[in-house]
C-alpha positions as CSV (number, residue, x, y, z in Angstrom):
1,X,8.1,8.2,-21.1
2,X,11.0,7.0,-20.0
3,X,11.0,3.7,-18.1
4,X,13.3,5.1,-15.5
5,X,11.2,8.3,-14.5
6,X,8.7,6.0,-12.3
7,X,7.9,6.6,-8.3
8,X,6.5,3.8,-6.2
9,X,4.9,5.6,-2.8
10,X,4.9,2.2,-0.7
11,X,3.9,1.3,3.0
12,X,1.2,0.0,4.6
13,X,-2.3,1.0,3.8
14,X,-4.0,3.9,6.5
15,X,-0.1,4.9,7.1
16,X,-0.8,8.1,5.5
17,X,0.0,7.1,1.7
18,X,-2.6,9.2,0.7
19,X,-1.3,12.2,2.0
20,X,2.0,12.0,0.8
21,X,1.0,11.0,-3.3
22,X,-1.2,14.2,-2.8
23,X,2.2,16.0,-1.6
24,X,4.1,14.6,-3.8
25,X,2.0,14.9,-6.8
26,X,1.2,18.6,-6.2
27,X,4.5,19.3,-7.5
28,X,4.3,20.7,-11.1
29,X,7.3,17.8,-12.5
30,X,5.2,14.8,-11.3
31,X,2.0,13.2,-12.7
32,X,0.2,11.0,-11.0
33,X,-3.6,9.7,-10.6
34,X,-5.8,7.9,-8.6
35,X,-4.6,4.2,-7.1
36,X,-4.3,2.0,-10.4
37,X,-3.3,-1.3,-9.0
38,X,-1.8,-1.9,-12.0
39,X,0.7,-4.2,-10.1
40,X,-1.5,-6.1,-7.9
41,X,-4.6,-6.6,-9.9
42,X,-3.5,-6.7,-13.6
43,X,0.4,-7.7,-14.0
44,X,0.7,-9.8,-11.0
45,X,-2.0,-12.2,-11.8
46,X,0.2,-12.3,-15.4
47,X,3.3,-12.9,-13.6
48,X,2.1,-15.7,-11.6
49,X,0.4,-17.3,-14.4
50,X,3.8,-17.4,-16.1
51,X,5.6,-19.0,-13.4
52,X,3.2,-21.7,-13.5
53,X,4.2,-22.3,-17.1
54,X,8.1,-22.4,-16.4
55,X,7.3,-25.1,-13.5
56,X,5.3,-27.5,-15.4
57,X,6.8,-31.0,-14.9
58,X,9.6,-31.8,-17.5
59,X,7.9,-35.3,-18.3
60,X,7.0,-36.1,-21.6
61,X,3.6,-37.4,-20.2
62,X,2.8,-33.7,-19.8
63,X,1.7,-31.7,-22.4
64,X,3.0,-28.1,-22.2
65,X,0.9,-25.2,-23.6
66,X,0.5,-21.4,-22.4
67,X,3.1,-18.6,-23.8
68,X,6.4,-19.4,-22.2
69,X,7.1,-21.7,-25.6
70,X,7.1,-18.1,-27.4
71,X,8.2,-15.6,-25.8
72,X,12.1,-15.3,-23.4
73,X,11.4,-14.3,-20.2
74,X,13.2,-10.5,-20.8
75,X,10.3,-10.5,-23.7
76,X,7.9,-11.4,-21.3
77,X,9.0,-8.7,-18.4
78,X,8.9,-6.2,-21.2
79,X,5.2,-6.6,-22.0
80,X,4.4,-5.8,-18.7
81,X,6.6,-3.2,-18.5
82,X,4.5,-1.8,-21.6
83,X,1.1,-2.1,-20.0
84,X,2.3,-0.2,-17.0
85,X,3.7,2.8,-19.1
86,X,1.1,2.7,-21.4
87,X,-1.5,3.5,-18.1
88,X,1.0,5.9,-16.4
89,X,1.5,7.9,-19.9
90,X,-2.2,8.9,-19.9
91,X,-1.3,10.7,-16.6
92,X,1.8,12.2,-17.9
93,X,-0.2,13.8,-21.1
94,X,-2.8,15.1,-18.4
95,X,0.4,17.3,-16.9
96,X,2.7,18.9,-19.4
97,X,6.0,19.3,-18.3
98,X,6.1,16.7,-15.7
99,X,8.7,14.0,-16.2
100,X,8.0,11.8,-13.5
101,X,4.9,9.6,-13.2
102,X,4.2,8.6,-9.3
103,X,1.7,5.5,-8.3
104,X,1.0,4.4,-5.1
105,X,-1.3,1.7,-4.4
106,X,-0.9,0.2,-1.1
107,X,-1.2,-3.5,-2.4
108,X,1.8,-2.8,-4.5
109,X,4.3,-2.9,-2.0
110,X,3.2,-7.0,-1.7
111,X,4.8,-7.1,-5.1
112,X,8.0,-5.3,-4.7
113,X,9.9,-7.9,-6.7
114,X,8.0,-7.9,-9.8
115,X,7.9,-3.8,-9.9
116,X,11.6,-3.9,-9.1
117,X,12.1,-6.4,-12.3
118,X,10.0,-4.6,-14.5
119,X,11.2,-0.8,-13.3
120,X,14.8,-1.3,-12.0
121,X,16.0,2.3,-11.4
122,X,12.3,3.0,-9.9
123,X,12.3,5.5,-7.3
124,X,10.7,4.0,-3.7
125,X,9.4,6.3,-0.9
126,X,8.2,4.4,1.9
127,X,6.1,5.7,4.4
128,X,6.1,4.0,8.0
129,X,3.6,5.3,10.6
130,X,3.0,3.9,14.5
131,X,1.6,0.2,13.7
132,X,-0.7,1.4,16.3
133,X,-2.3,4.2,14.8
134,X,-2.5,2.2,11.4
135,X,-4.2,-0.8,13.2
136,X,-6.8,2.0,14.8
137,X,-7.2,3.2,11.2
138,X,-8.1,0.1,9.8
139,X,-10.5,-1.2,11.9
140,X,-12.0,2.0,11.8
141,X,-12.2,1.8,7.8
142,X,-13.6,-1.4,8.3
143,X,-17.1,-0.4,10.0
144,X,-17.4,1.8,6.6
145,X,-15.8,2.8,3.7
146,X,-13.6,-0.3,4.1
147,X,-15.6,-2.7,5.0
148,X,-14.6,-4.9,2.4
149,X,-11.2,-4.9,2.8
150,X,-10.1,-3.6,5.9
151,X,-9.4,-6.1,9.0
152,X,-11.6,-6.0,11.9
153,X,-9.8,-7.9,14.4
154,X,-6.5,-6.0,15.9
155,X,-4.5,-8.7,15.1
156,X,-5.2,-9.0,11.8
157,X,-4.4,-4.7,11.3
158,X,-1.2,-5.6,13.0
159,X,-0.2,-8.4,10.6
160,X,-1.2,-6.5,7.5
161,X,0.7,-3.5,9.2
162,X,4.0,-5.9,10.0
163,X,3.9,-7.6,6.8
164,X,3.6,-4.5,4.4
165,X,6.2,-2.6,6.3
166,X,8.8,-5.6,6.5
167,X,8.4,-6.0,2.1
168,X,8.2,-2.5,1.3
169,X,11.6,-2.0,3.2
170,X,12.9,-5.0,1.1
171,X,13.3,-2.5,-2.1
172,X,16.1,-1.0,-0.2
173,X,17.9,-4.2,-1.2
174,X,16.4,-3.9,-4.6
175,X,17.2,-0.3,-5.6
176,X,19.7,2.6,-4.8
177,X,16.8,4.5,-4.9
178,X,15.2,4.2,-1.9
179,X,14.1,6.4,1.3
180,X,12.2,6.6,4.1
181,X,9.7,9.2,5.8
182,X,7.7,8.6,9.2
183,X,4.4,9.8,8.9
184,X,5.1,11.7,12.3
185,X,7.5,13.9,10.8
186,X,5.7,14.7,8.1
187,X,3.0,15.8,10.4
188,X,5.7,17.5,12.8
189,X,7.8,19.5,10.4
190,X,6.2,18.8,7.5
191,X,8.1,21.4,5.1
192,X,11.7,20.1,5.5
193,X,10.4,16.9,5.0
194,X,8.8,17.5,1.7
195,X,11.5,19.7,0.8
196,X,14.1,16.5,1.4
197,X,11.8,14.6,-0.7
198,X,12.1,16.2,-3.3
199,X,15.5,16.5,-3.2
200,X,15.8,12.7,-3.2
201,X,13.7,12.7,-6.8
202,X,16.0,14.9,-8.0
203,X,13.1,17.7,-8.1
204,X,13.8,21.6,-7.3
205,X,11.5,23.6,-5.2
206,X,11.8,26.5,-3.1
207,X,10.7,26.4,0.4
208,X,7.7,28.7,-0.1
209,X,6.7,26.2,-3.2
210,X,7.2,23.6,-0.6
211,X,5.2,25.6,2.2
212,X,2.4,26.2,-0.3
213,X,2.0,22.6,-1.7
214,X,2.4,21.8,2.2
215,X,-0.4,24.1,2.9
216,X,-3.2,23.1,0.5
217,X,-3.0,19.3,2.0
218,X,-3.4,20.0,5.4
219,X,-5.4,17.5,6.9
220,X,-8.2,20.3,8.3
221,X,-8.6,20.8,4.1
222,X,-8.5,17.2,2.9
223,X,-10.8,16.1,5.3
224,X,-14.2,19.1,4.7
225,X,-13.4,18.5,1.0
226,X,-11.1,22.1,0.5
227,X,-7.9,20.2,-0.6
228,X,-6.9,20.3,-4.5
229,X,-9.0,17.9,-6.7
230,X,-6.5,19.0,-9.6
231,X,-3.5,16.0,-8.3
232,X,-6.0,13.1,-9.0
233,X,-7.3,14.5,-12.2
234,X,-8.3,11.3,-13.6
235,X,-6.7,10.8,-16.9
236,X,-9.2,7.6,-18.1
237,X,-12.5,9.8,-17.5
238,X,-12.8,9.9,-21.3
239,X,-12.8,6.0,-21.7
240,X,-14.1,4.8,-17.7
241,X,-17.4,5.1,-16.6
242,X,-18.3,7.1,-13.4
243,X,-15.0,9.0,-13.2
244,X,-15.1,11.9,-13.8
245,X,-15.1,14.4,-10.4
246,X,-15.4,11.7,-8.1
247,X,-14.1,12.6,-4.2
248,X,-12.7,10.3,-1.9
249,X,-15.5,8.1,0.6
250,X,-16.7,10.1,3.5
251,X,-14.6,9.8,6.4
252,X,-11.6,8.4,4.2
253,X,-9.0,10.9,6.1
254,X,-10.1,10.6,10.1
255,X,-8.5,13.1,12.5
256,X,-4.5,12.7,11.3
257,X,-3.7,12.6,14.9
258,X,-0.1,11.2,15.5
259,X,-0.9,8.8,19.2
260,X,-4.4,8.7,18.3
261,X,-4.5,4.7,19.2
262,X,-3.9,5.5,23.0
263,X,-7.3,6.6,22.8
264,X,-9.0,4.0,20.7
265,X,-7.2,0.7,21.7
266,X,-8.3,-0.7,24.7
267,X,-5.3,-2.8,27.1
268,X,-6.7,-6.1,25.3
269,X,-6.2,-4.7,22.1
270,X,-2.8,-4.0,22.8
271,X,-1.7,-6.6,24.1
272,X,-3.2,-8.0,21.0
273,X,-1.0,-6.2,18.9
274,X,2.3,-6.6,20.7
275,X,1.7,-10.6,20.4
276,X,1.6,-9.9,16.9
277,X,3.9,-7.0,15.6
278,X,5.4,-5.4,19.2
279,X,8.8,-6.9,17.8
280,X,9.1,-4.1,14.8
281,X,7.3,-1.5,17.0
282,X,10.5,-1.6,19.0
283,X,13.0,-1.4,16.2
284,X,11.4,1.1,14.4
285,X,11.5,2.6,18.0
286,X,7.9,3.7,18.6
287,X,7.8,1.8,21.7
288,X,10.6,0.8,24.6
289,X,10.9,-3.0,25.0
290,X,9.4,-3.0,27.9
291,X,6.8,-1.2,26.7
292,X,6.1,-4.3,24.0
293,X,6.9,-6.8,26.2
294,X,5.4,-10.2,25.4
295,X,3.1,-12.0,27.9
296,X,4.0,-15.7,28.4
297,X,0.8,-17.0,26.4
298,X,-1.3,-15.3,23.9
299,X,-3.3,-12.9,24.5
300,X,-6.9,-14.3,26.0
301,X,-8.8,-11.8,23.2
302,X,-6.6,-13.5,20.5
303,X,-6.9,-17.2,21.3
304,X,-10.8,-16.5,21.9
305,X,-11.0,-14.8,18.8
306,X,-9.0,-17.8,16.8
307,X,-11.2,-20.8,18.9
308,X,-14.2,-18.7,17.9
309,X,-12.9,-18.8,13.6
310,X,-12.2,-22.3,14.0
311,X,-15.4,-23.4,15.8
312,X,-16.8,-21.7,12.7
313,X,-15.4,-23.5,10.6
314,X,-15.6,-27.2,12.2
315,X,-19.5,-26.3,12.1
316,X,-19.3,-25.1,8.7
317,X,-17.9,-28.4,7.5
318,X,-19.9,-30.9,9.9
319,X,-23.2,-29.3,8.2
320,X,-21.8,-29.6,4.7
321,X,-21.5,-33.8,6.0
322,X,-24.6,-34.0,6.9
323,X,-26.2,-32.4,4.4
324,X,-23.6,-34.7,1.6
325,X,-22.0,-31.8,0.2
326,X,-18.9,-32.2,-0.6
327,X,-16.1,-30.4,1.8
328,X,-14.2,-28.8,-0.9
329,X,-17.8,-26.7,-1.9
C-alpha cells in the first residue's frame, strides 16, 4: 500500500473516536480494523530504545552497543514504517477497492511526532468532545470493562482529556492534512459533518450514501449490537487466537448523550475538573470564563485525594523500612 494513504483518527479516549472510526471505515474506499496499537505498543518502545542509543555517552570509557552503528536515522524510520505498513496491508487485503487505511488507537495521540516522521503525508481527523463528558465516560469505564486503564478520579480524567487534546492539536503543526470535528456537531448534524470529512479525505459519497452510513452507526444500534459488524472485520483472525467474531465489551457504547455530565458530576467534581482543565474548556468554547472560574485554592476533593495518596506512599515506605526491604523494591 502507498505510505501516503494512511488516515489517523486522534483525540482523547472516550471522546467518540470509535464511533467516528466506524463511520469513516464504512466508506468503500477505506479499510480498517480494530485498534492495532502499532505505535504505542510496538513502534514507540523501539523508537525510545533508538533514542537512548543515540544519547549514549561519547566517552571512550563507555562501550557502544545496539543497532545504531548499523543503521542511519532514515533507515531506522524506514523499518518502523515498513512494520506498520505490513500490519495495515492485512486490512487492505480484506477490502478490495479500498485505497486508504484508517488507524484509530487513542494512545497513538501520545506519539504524534513519531507518526509524522513515519508518515509525513498522513491525514489526521481530531475528534474533540466536551471534557466533562469525556471525564464522565472515563470514570464510568473505570468501574467496569476499562478498570485496567481508565482513570477513576475526576482530576485524573481531566488531565487525560487535556493532555490528549493538546497533543492531538499538535498534529496541525506537523501536517497540512489536519482537521477537527466536534462530537457534538457529529451528533447534531451528522450527515453534514460526515460529508465534510469524506470531502477532506478526497472521497466521493452521495448524500444518500452518507445518510445510510450514519444511520447504520447510530448509538441505539451500536448499543444493541445491531450495528454493522463488517467494519471491524478482523484481518488477523487467521493468525491470532480468539479474535474472530469478538464484540465490544458490555457498556462500551454508553448513552452517547451530549451534556450528560450535568447528571453525573457533583459540584465538587466539576470544581476539580475546572482546576485541572477549565482553561481548555474555555479555549474550546465549552464553558465561559465565569463557568470555569477557578477557586483561589485547589478544591478540597483534589487536595484530600492527593494527601491520601501521599500518605499511602509514606506508609508503604515505612513498612518496607521496618521489614528491612530496600526502598527500590
